[in-house]
Residue, then its C-alpha position, 0 to 999 in steps of 0.5 A: m502601210h499606204a496610209l501611214i505613207f499617205a497621212v505623213q504626205e498630208i500632214n507634210a504638205d499643211p500649212e496648218l498642222l506642224p508647220n515648218v516641221t516634216l514628219g519622216f518614218q520607217v516601215y519594220d514588217a513584223c512578219n507576224t512574229l515574235r522575234r522579229a518585232a522585237q527586234g525590229t523594236l529594239f531597233m528604232l530604239s537604238g536608231g536603225k543601224g543596230i541593236t545596242p539596248n539604251y542607247h540611241c546611236d543615230k545622231g539624225t532626227r528623233l524618234a517620236g513614236i510608234i505606228g502599230e503594231s496590229g496583232s496584239t500579242r506583238s504589240i504586248l511585247m513592243a508594250q513592255i519594251l518601248g514601256l521601258y523608255w516612255y516612248p509613245q506607242i499607237s497601236y492601229f488593230a491590237s485590241s485585247p483588253i490587256l493591253s490596257n493595263r496602265y502600270l503594266f504599258p505605260s506609254f500605249f495607245r490605239t485607234i480600235p477599241s478595246d475587245q474589252f468593249q467587242m465582246k460586251g458589244l458581241a454579247e449583246l448582239v446573241f441578246y437582241f436576235g434570241w438565242s441562248w445557246v452558243g458556241l465559242l470559238a477562238n485563238d490560242n493567243d492573247y488576243g483570242q484568249f482575253g476575246l473569249q474568256k471577256a465573250k463567254e462571262e457577257i454572255i453567261k452573263g445574259g442569261a444565254c448558255i455556252a455549248f461549247t468552246e475551242n481554240v484555233l491551235i495557230g502553233q499547229p499547221n491544220r490549225n486542230a480543224p479536223h477536231i473543231v469542225q467534228v465538234i461544230k457538226e455535233s453541237t445543237a448550237k446554230v451559232v458560233m462566235v470565232i475572234s479568230s485572224d482571218s490567216h488562221f480561220v481560214i485553215v477552219a474554214e478549208e476544213l468545214l467545206r471539205q465536211n461540207v458543213t452549212g446551216n450555221i450562223w456565224i457570228a466575227s469578230e473585227s479581225w476576220a469580218t471584212s476579210d478578203l480571204l472569207f468572201k471567195e464565192r467557194y464560201q458562200q453557202m457556208f458563211l451567206g448571212t454571218i454577222g460581226f463587228a467590224i470597225h468603224r468604217g471612215k470616208m476618205p476620199t483622196f485616199s482612196k484617189y491616191l491608192r488608184s493612182l498605184q503602180p508597181a513602175n512608180d513606186h520602187y520604194d515599196p519592197f511589197i507593192k510588186e507581192y500585194w500585185e500578185q495575190a490581187f489579181s492572181c497573176k505572177w510578173p515574168g523573172q521572179e518567183n511566186r510568193i503567194v500560192s494561191s488555193d484557187n485552181a485557176s491558172m496564173r497569168v503574167c502581171t503586166g502592171t496595168e491592171k487596174l486597182e479601182s475595180l478592187l479598192t472599196e471603201e472597205y478598204h477604208r476600216l483598217s486605213l482609217n484606223v492607222y491615218n488616225a494613229v499617224y494624227a494624234m501623233a502630230w496634234a500631239i508634237q503640235n501641242l508640243l510646238n505650241c507649250t508656252s515657256g513658263a505654262g507648260p505641264f512639265p517642271y516650272g512650267d518647263c515645255a520641250n524642245i522640239s529638237s531635243f524632247h525626251p520620250w515621256h514629253l510627248l507621250h504627255y501630249i498624246k493622253n491628251v491628245n482630242f483633235k477632230t478628223k475631215d470626215g468628222s469624227q472626235i478623236f482622242f485618248d480616255a484614262k487606259g489609252n483607248p478611243p471611243a468604242i465604235y463599231d459597224i456591225v455589219n452582214w455577208q451578203v451576195s454582192v452583184k458579183g456574185a461574191l460575199e461583200p460585208v453590208t453595214i447594218g448597224s452601229y455599236d456606240l457605248s457615246a450614243p447620246n440616245g444611251r441606245t448602243l445598239s441599233m439595227d436596221s433588222a429587215g435589212i438582214i440575210w441570213t443562212n439559205n436566204e431566209t429573212q427571219v431570225p433562225l433559232s438556236t437554243c439547247s431547247p425547244r422554248c416554252p409555251l405559254g402556261f408551261r414553265k422551265v425546268i432545269i435539268p440535273g447536269k445540264p446548262l440552266c439553258c438545256y431544260n425541259c418544259a412542265h405544265c403549271p401547277q393547278g391554279y397558277i398561270s404562265n403569261q410568257t413564254d419561256a416562264v422560270e416560274c408560274h403564278s398563282c391568280s387571286w383568289n377569286m380568280w383562276p387559270n383557263q384551261q390554257q393557263d396562260r391567264c386568269l378568269l374570273r371563278t364561278t360562284e357554285f351553290l343551290s341556287y333556286e335557279e338551279p334545276l336540282g334547287y328549284s325542284l328540291a324547293a318545289i318538292g318541299i313546299l309542296s310536301s308541306l302541306i301534305p301534313l297539314n291536309i292530313l291534320g285538317v284531315f283529321i279535326h275534319y273527323k276528330q270525333t271517329p274511332i281511329v283518330r280517337a284512338n290514334n292520340y289526338s292531340l299528337s298527331c296533332l302536333l305530329l303533322f305541324s312538325l312533319s310540315l315544319c320539317f319539310l320547309c326547314s329544307l327550303g332554309f338550305i337552297g338559296y345563296p348562302q346569308p349570313t343569318q341563314c348559316l347560323l340558324r339553317q343547321v339549328a332549325f333544322g335539329m330543333v324542328f326534327a326534334l320536336c319530330i321524333s320526340s313526339v313519334l317517342a310519346k306517341t310510341i310511350t302512350v301506345v305501350i302505356a295505353f295497352n297496359a293499363t287496360k290491365p286489372s290493378s294496372r299502375l299505369r292509367k295515371w300515366t296514360g293522360v296528355k301530360t306525360s306525352y308533353s312532358v317527354i315530347g318537352f325534356c327531349t326538345f329541351l336536350q337539343l336545345v341544349v346542344c343548339v345553345l352551346w353551338l351557337s354561343l361557344s362556335a357559331p357556323f358562319q358563312e365561306l368563300d371555298t376555293d379549295t375544295k373544288p378547281g376553279v370555283i367558288i362554293v358559296n357554304c355555310n361553315e359549320r365550323s363545329p363539326s363536332a357540335f353538327w354531329c352531335m345535334l344530329g346524334y341526337l335526333g339518331f339517338l332519339a329515332f334508335i330509342s322510338f324503333i326499340v319501344a315500338f319493336l318490342a310493342r309489334r304485337l300488342p292487339d292490333s286495337f290498340n297497335e300503332a306501334k308497328f306503323i312507328t316500328f317502319s317509320m324510324l327503321a326507315f327514317l334511320s335508314v336514310w340517314v345512316s346513308f346520309i352521313p357516308a353521302y355527304l361526307s364523300a359529295q362536294g359543293m352544292y351536291t353536300v347541300a343538295m345530299e342534306v336537303f334529299a335527307i330531310l325531304t325522304s325522312s320527313w316522309a318516311v314518317v307520313g307515309c307509314i304512319f299516318v298513310p294507313k289511318c288516312y285512307i281508312v278514314l277516307f276510303r273505309p269508313n266502314m273499318n273506322s269504327r269502335e267494334n272495328l277497333m275492338g277486334k268485334g268485327k272479324g268475323q262478322k263478314 
């Protein structure tokens, strides 16, 4: 009220603003009720001598406009009435978004931003501090409900969640405080946004104090962010660290001087100053009823009137006062523009201008819509198309003052017209939180998911309530609270923590690996054994035991066995495309030649035994042509299988990233498993035939009986490759190749050991047994 009085007096004393025009005012107290607000509005419209709708009974000065009301609900009622007559109304504290509706409220303006901007800013405040789990508390009137709806919408839109929403029931004496406090105590949300007036929320605060509820972070709307009611020392432990939006504070040094000059003895026209004096200084005027019920237990003293306001009035008083001050000046500048109108160039029909002594309310309404002026502290004041001023708020943090009480400390601002686009600017280092902490408290429904984890939504719960699950194999998350995990590129794999990708290791049977160079060394050394045996056979080719065992077939078999050992080297080392193409084919052909030679040798033994009988027709089949024909035919069939394999579905080099996690297995893909198993099966078939024939001939006389050695060799050969099949199918990576190399070496050694080692033993170490008589069985019994 005194801001209005001060502004009017200042304008009337200004020779440049409204010269020769004196502003007057009437003040009506709505007493926080709708009835008194409507009554006061109709009084003003009727001239102040009674309520006569549609008539203005006072013949004196004209009513230019109305400054007020403070509450949104009462302002809505007043704006509906004043809008019917197009009377300009400028509120200094009604912030409900519905008042921006120009269809419903065509003559309403305000010097406080709409809650639409405030709630958006409060939501940005929530996101700025990383809070995702917030409780909402609001009055059950227009201000609270519209603010609640908008704040909830903005918070959810930004990805945070609402833990609870509760209404402060202003129609109930206790404001539903016990229930509200119980909800706050049971909730896991540590941040509570309160959209309420201080007079209503203080009752909830008393209940919070009674139940000793502490540790919460309170987000205050501008209605109570700078409230004296809650700055008392008794609320310190509960509200320390509160952060919120406050009306933008301006500098009004002359107004401060004016306020300090107020004295109850001098201001007889002011019916409120004595009541304010009692409340401000906790005293009571003698001989008067005490109109203020103190909430403290301090004893009341007598007011003297000599108390000094300097100790109470701070710059915080200039927040709401500045809005009133600006509203009066907006009205004055509109009247000034009306006065400055040039006839013939006016805004009304036919270029008319309004007469200052007989203007209509809609005349002044036009100028208020277009008012634009700069205040004495440099701020620009204007109204947008919806009657709202530039949206700017101060961000305040409740800290302990030197006097031990709470006080709001400005730590930032929210300015939608900021030139750099940074609407929210804040000094985070200057914030003091609850319990005097400097770290931002957490308010989440679930703990944050660390790197390597992702969120898993809990059915039936808000999105902010989730479990943290490890990323699946092969996936990573390199940020906290990841919604989903991301796969690495084909040549990379997650580290153990699954928070970044590393290059996969490459695996193949390398010559640098102990297993690789061991098998290679065994293969090379083993290939020399058949060649050495071949040298022995060549040196002793005239001896009976060498001649009796088909010298030429033995030489061919030894040569093929040496190749069998060497073909294992094709499976060791980095698989090149050419190597992949030929290694299985080479293995199949060399072993086909080897087993075909064994089969031919077995058949030769059987034919040779039966050809010694009189009148045998098998004599013509005892020559080398039969043996080579068997070898050629059997090897040719394997050649056909291999040629078809290479022609229709040739093997190729493959980088296998699926078999072994985190490893690129470089191998040769056979492409056609059927062809591979046909080739291997054919070798088994030849070995099986050799085994059967040799087994049937095992009881031939010892002189010609090589069949028993062939039987053992083929039995060992078949055992190795039958065992190879399950081992090969179950092995992975380089061990698959190693298993095949081992089978090649073992089966080749089985043939060498069973067929040729006994002969070499006789040739080299038992020459007495290497005689025709011994081979013919004549040496028996002569020892």
